N, C-alpha and C positions, 0 to 999 in steps of 0.2 A: 222417406227421401227428400221431403220435401226443407226438414230441418237439415238434412245436413249440405242443403244448396244452398239456403241460406248461412249458416255456419260457412262454406268457402263465402260466400261473396262476403258476408265480414270480414274475413281476412286477405281477402284479395283489397276490400277499400281500407285495409290496416297498414300495411303493406305500403298501399300507393301514397298514404299520410308518410311512412316513413321515407321512402325514397325522395318525398316532394322536401323534408326536413334535410337529407343529405344533399340533395343540389343545394343546397343554399350554403348547408357549411362548407363543402366542397368548392363553393364560388366563392367563401371569405378564405379560403387557400389558394386561390388562382391569385386575389386580388393580391396575399401579400407575395406573391409570384411574379405578378405583371411588377410589383413597386421594387424588388429585387433585379428588374430586368433597368434600374434607372443606374445601377452600377458594375463597373466595369465584368463580364461574365464571360467564360468561355463561347463560344459558336455556338456548342451544342445543349447549349444550358435557352438559350432563345428559341432555338427550333423545338425544342418540348416545351417549351412553356406554348409555340403556338399550337402542337399541338394538341395540348393537352385543353386549350380554350376553345379549339375547334370543336371536341367532342363535349367541352362543358357545356358549352354558349348552344348544341347542338339538341344538347339533352333538355335544354332547359327552353329552347323555342319550342320541343314537344310537350313541354309539360305545357305552356304556355298557350300554344294553341288548343289542346284538350281539355285546357281548364277555358276556354274561349275569350281569351287576353293578347285579341290579334294587336295591336301595337304592339305592347313585349315581345311578342312571338317573332313578327317581324325585325325588332330591333337584335334579338338573341340569335335571330337567322342570319342579321346580315353582320354582325361580329361575328360570326361560324365563321363567313365568308373573307370576311377580314383577316382572320385572327389563320388562314388554312396555309399549310406549309407547302401546298405542293405548286401552285402557281402565286408565286411572292408579290406582292402589292410593295409598291418602293416607296416608302417614304420619307428616307432620311432619316437619322439618328434622332434627330430633335423633334422631330413630328409625331416617332412613334414614342416618344417618351411624353409626348403630352399624350398623346392618347390610350398608350397606360395605366395612366395618372388618372384620367376622367372614368378609362372603364373601371379600376380599380376603386373608385368611389363609388362609382355607380353601382359594385355586387358587395359593399359595405351596406349602404342606402337601401337596396331590396331589401341584406338578410335582416337589419332590422327594422324595415318596414313588416315583412314577415312574421318577427320576433311580437311584435305591439300587435299587430291581429292576434295570435294566437291567445 
């Protein structure tokens, strides 16, 4: 019984590590999608990116909270609120472009830092 419990715990730890790595890779895809927002796109694309960003930043906030990285948790949670598509925050096209570029750079740096630590 104890051996089975240890195997299950090890399996869960392995899955958590793989999910953590996956969220950083998905963050890179989001960075590319945010940079694509600099070009003229259909309105639906921007809504899709905002919805995806909300989910991804929410997952990141959860992971940072679980890892006790509170500053990153607050930043990711704030970005989830900023990008949520339900109650739109009107910043204007230029300001959204600036935000998109800054967030895309931050996501790439976060991924790079994670890869360097591994």
